[in-house]
N, C-alpha and C positions, 0 to 999 in steps of 0.2 A: 192422141192421149188415150191411155189405157181406160177402158170403160168399167173396170171392176172396182170393188171397194175392198181393198186389202185388209186382212185381219189386223195388221200392225197399226192401222189408224182407227180402229174401233175400240171403244171402251168395253172390255169384256169381264173384267174381274169385279167381284162383288164389293170388295173393299174400295175400289175406285168409284164405283157407282154410288155407294153410300157416302163417300166423301163429297162427291158432286151434289148429291141430294141435300146434304147437311150444310155445306158451305157455299153453294152456288146461288146465283141470282135467278129467280123464276119469272118467266113471262108466259102468261096464259092467253091463248086465243080461242077462237070458236071451235077449231078442229084439233088442236094439239097444244101441248105445253113444252116450252123450250127452257131448259135449265143450263146455265153456262157458268163456267169457272175459269177465270184467267189464271194461268199457272206460269210463273216465270221460268220454272225448270223444265217445262215441256220443250221438246225439240222436234223439228220437222213439221209435218202438216198438223192442222187441227184434228183432234180425235173426237169421235162421236159414238154415242151409245144409243140404243133404241129400246124403249120399254113399251109394252102393251099390257096394261092391267086387266084383270078379269072382268072389270065392269064394262069393257068393250063388248064382250060376248063370248060365244063358244070359241074353241081353239082355232077354227078356220077363220073366224073374224079377227082374232088377235094376230094370227099369222099374216093375214092380208094387210092389216094395219101396219105391222112391222115392216113388211116388204115395201109398202108405199112410203113410209118414213125413210127407209134406207135409200130408196130411189130419189126422193127429194134431196137428201143430203149429197148423194153421189153426183147428181147433175149440177150442184152449186158449190161443191167443196173447194174448187179453185179460187172462189171469191172470198173464202173465209180467212180471217186474220189468224195468225199464230202468235203466241201460244195460247191455246184455249182448249178446254174440254167441254163437250156439249152433250146433253142428254135430250133426246126428243121423245116425249111421252105422248102416247096416243090418248085420245078422248073417245067417248062412245060414237061420235060421228066420223072418226077417222076412216073406218072401213067402208062407209057408205057415201061419203061426200065426193063430189067430183074432184078429179086430180087438179084442175085449175083452181078450185076453191082452196084445196090444201096448199098448193104452191103459193097463192096470194097470201094466205095466213102465215105460212113459213117465212116468206120474204119480209113480211111486215114485222114479225116478231124478231127476225135476225137483225133488221135495221134498228129496231127499238133497243135491242141489246148491244148495238154497235159492234156486231161481229163481222159484218161484211166490209171488205176493203174499200168499197165506194161510199161507205157511210160517213 
């Protein structure tokens, strides 16, 4: 399986992000917030966007948080149901928490949102 996260399955447009923020369901955990929107017209793989607000810290901390969120989604993307659009938003602890804690939080929120195929 290809280990990259293609741009085609990332939510990158501002209008799409605003639509998910406005109409999506929000699930907040200790280290991240998951916002999902089930879309019947979406085709192919589930699409994901990654946000790191300024409250996380300086640019290096925000970039680290965004990289960690992308890696979480990339390693679990095969298990996600389609069609869905997902935003993963970092919280202040995203850049400093252990990767295992982030993973546990991510999987718990994904199951709560009923996004995983095994849910």
